[in-house]
N, C-alpha and C positions, 0 to 999 in steps of 0.2 A: 836570827835561828826559827826554823821549822820545828812544832810539837806536836803533837795528834794529842786532844784531849780523849778524856771520858766523854764527853757528849758527841764524838762522832767529830769533830774541827777542826780543819789543819788550820795552828796559829804560828802568825809569825811575828817576833818579839825583835825590836829592835833594841837603840840606846833613845832615843825619841818617837816612837809606835807601837803599838801592840795590832797590830790587825785580826780577825779570827773568822774562817769566810769554811761554808759544808767542805766535807772529807770526801773525795769517792773512792774513799777504802776499795771497797769488794768490788766497785768498777775497775778500778786500776788491776785485781787482781786478775777478775776473768780477763782483762784486754795483755797483763802478762806474761800470764798460764797459753796465750795464743800467740806468743812471742812480740809485743806491739809494749816496745817501752816510749816516755818519754815525750808524752801530748799534752795538751793542752788544755783545758774545762772543755771549747766549744768542740773540740776532735774528739775526747775524751765519746762523750755524746753522739756524734757524726760515725764513731769506729765500731761503741756498743751496738745501734744502730743494724748495721749491715753483718757486724762479724754473728748475731741472734739470724741475719736473713741465711749465714753461712750453715748456720746450724741446724736453719729449716730445714736449710737444701741437703744436707748428708745426711738428713733423718727418713726424706724419698722415699716412698716405698717402688724399689724399683729393679724393673724383674723383663725379662726375654721370654717367651713360650713358643715353644716349638709345635709345629703341627705336619704331621705326613700324608703324603695322598702317596696312595701305588696304581698306576695306568699300565691296563696294559694290551694293545694294537696288536692284532693278529695279520691283517691283512693291508690291502689299498687303502684308496681316497675313502670309496663307497661304502665298505665293511663297517662290520661294531664291532667296537674295542669297552672291556671294564672299566672305571676306578673302583678302588675303594680308599676309602678316611674315617678312620672312626665306623660310626654306626652311620655312616652314607656309601650305599653298596648301588651302582646301578649300570646301564648298560649305554654307550656315548655313542655319536655319530651325529654324522652332519645333515643341519635340516632342511625339510622338504622343500624349505623355501630357495634354498638354494642346493638345489637338485642332488639332495640326498636324502638317504635310506628312512629317515624319520625313525628311529628306532631307539629308543631312551631319553634321555637328556642332551646339550651341546652346551657349547663353552657361554655362546649369545645367555642361552635361557642359567648358565649355570654362575655369569654375574649379574641379572638381575634380578637374581636371588639372595647373590650378597649382599650385593645391593638393599636392596627390599627387607630383608633381615636383622641386617645391620641399625637401619630405621629405624623399625618398630620395637626392638627391644630395646637401642636406644629410646627410646621416646620412650617406652613406658618406666622405665628407670629411673629418667630425670620426670614424671609424673609421682611414681614414690618416692621421689627423694623428697621431693615439694607438694609431698604432703596431700595432692590433688585424688583421688576417688574416682575412678573410671563404671560406666557402664559397662563400657566396650569399646575395643580399639581394632576396626578392620582395613585392612589396606589391599590393593589396589592399585601394579605396577606394570608400565609398560617403557619397551622400548624397540630405538629405531637403528636400524644396524642399513649403513647408506652402501652399497657398491657402483662404484665409477671405474668404467673401464680395470676392470676384474680385480679392483683391490677395496677391501672390504673394510668401513670403519664403521665401528660405534658409535654411532654419532648422537646420543640420546636418551638418559633415563627421567622417567615422567611415576612418580609415586603421589596415589592421591590418599591420602588417608584418611580415612570417618576415626573422628575422632568422639563418643557421647558420653558426656561428662554425668557424675550422678541426680537424680537430680535435687539435690536441697544446696547444690554447687553457686556461688553469690558473683554477684561481674568479677569481683578481684578472681575467682581461682577462675573465670572462665576465658577470661583479658593474660593471666599468665598461663594457663595452656596453647592460647595460642601464638604466643611468645618460645612455650618450647616448642614446640609442633617444625617450628623456623629455625632451632636452635639445633634441635636432632639431627638435622640433616647434614645444618653446617662441623658438626663434631665428631659424626659417625666415623667409623676407623674407615667403611671401605671408600664413603663419600672424600673423604684425603685424601685417600690411595689411587682414587682416576679422575684429579679434580685435574682440568689444565687439562684433561685428554674425554672426557666426556662429559658432557653438556650434565645435568640434571638438573630436573625440574619439581618440583610441590607447585602441587594444587589441592592443597590441606583446607575439608571440612572442621570443625568444634563443632560441638553445639552441647546443651544439656537436654538427660535426658523428661520426654515432653514437651520440651520446647520443640523440638526438629523441625515443623512444619512451619513455625513460626517465623 
């Protein structure tokens, strides 16, 4: 016969022995609420672990954000159009390198700008979360577009960030900042969006203020 004691033990009493072991009353109630019944003590621990993971996953903040852009192209290939998206309003045309008028911006610059801004903002956010203070963060980015037999291919983007930490940064902060400079490119949303189609190179330079020339 099984009996629960005030001490939280589950006791088995028979004619020849009486054995008590720790009860898992609260854990069993948790699993019962999840619709899980009739499991062993070992299974209880495993199931509670995954049940906890599932509850954590359900609590994750999931959201989709909508962005809109309006475009107007009134003419033919070498005319000038406009785009409008939030605070962005500019003329667009084919760049002179591709025999266009070169007025306003163009898709090549805009993709480069998206990749560059995504990277530098991601890196700044990572540094902030890590508690690493910076003196400055500047970057030059460039893109290579290949034209072969009239086919345009966005071949490569190269980022050259110049990150200078505060003068009191120690070796540990410097090392972590260097790792974050690489991780920011790996996790940047735009980098992930174009990965497999556009090569992205990173030529980072991370220093401490006052030690740049060393």
